[in-house]
C-alpha positions as CSV (number, residue, x, y, z in Angstrom):
1,M,26.4,-4.0,3.2
2,V,24.8,-5.8,0.3
3,K,26.9,-7.2,-2.5
4,T,25.6,-4.8,-5.2
5,L,26.4,-1.7,-3.1
6,E,29.9,-3.1,-2.3
7,Q,30.5,-3.5,-6.0
8,A,29.2,0.0,-6.8
9,I,31.5,1.5,-4.2
10,A,34.5,-0.4,-5.5
11,E,33.8,0.9,-8.9
12,V,33.3,4.5,-7.7
13,E,36.6,4.2,-5.8
14,R,38.4,3.8,-9.1
15,L,37.1,7.2,-10.4
16,P,38.7,10.6,-9.9
17,A,38.1,12.2,-6.5
18,E,35.9,14.9,-8.0
19,D,33.6,12.3,-9.6
20,Q,33.5,10.4,-6.3
21,E,32.4,13.5,-4.5
22,Q,29.6,14.2,-6.9
23,I,28.4,10.6,-6.8
24,G,28.6,10.7,-3.0
25,R,26.5,13.9,-2.8
26,T,23.9,12.4,-5.3
27,L,23.7,9.2,-3.3
28,L,23.3,11.0,0.0
29,S,20.5,13.2,-1.5
30,H,18.7,10.1,-2.8
31,V,19.0,8.4,0.6
32,E,17.6,11.5,2.4
33,K,14.6,11.7,-0.1
34,L,14.0,7.9,0.4
35,R,14.0,8.3,4.2
36,A,11.6,11.2,4.0
37,L,9.3,9.3,1.7
38,R,9.3,6.3,4.0
39,A,8.5,8.5,7.0
40,E,5.5,10.0,5.1
41,I,4.4,6.5,4.2
42,D,4.7,5.3,7.8
43,K,2.7,8.4,8.9
44,G,0.0,7.6,6.4
45,I,-0.2,4.0,7.5
46,R,-0.5,5.0,11.2
47,S,-3.2,7.5,10.2
48,L,-5.1,4.7,8.4
49,D,-4.6,2.3,11.2
50,A,-6.1,4.9,13.6
51,G,-9.2,5.1,11.4
52,Q,-8.4,8.5,10.1
53,G,-8.6,7.6,6.4
54,R,-11.3,8.6,4.0
55,E,-12.3,7.6,0.6
56,S,-10.8,9.5,-2.3
57,S,-10.5,9.3,-6.0
58,I,-7.6,10.0,-8.3
59,D,-9.6,12.9,-9.8
60,D,-9.9,14.5,-6.3
61,F,-6.2,14.0,-5.7
62,I,-5.3,15.7,-9.0
63,R,-7.7,18.6,-8.4
64,H,-6.2,19.1,-4.9
65,K,-2.6,19.0,-6.2
66,N,-3.3,21.4,-9.1
67,R,-4.7,24.2,-6.8
């Protein structure tokens, strides 16, 4: 475990149990979102490596997302 995370956990351990639970749930949620994002990025990279990419613009992206 990295030093910063160890310090954070040590600080959280000093808090009331209810606060520790909330922080734990929040941290786990963040980790799940980060893993999902990394999986999507890896999927995109594999797609690009396989030559499946295409040119796009930010305007096209925004139009597509606003549908």
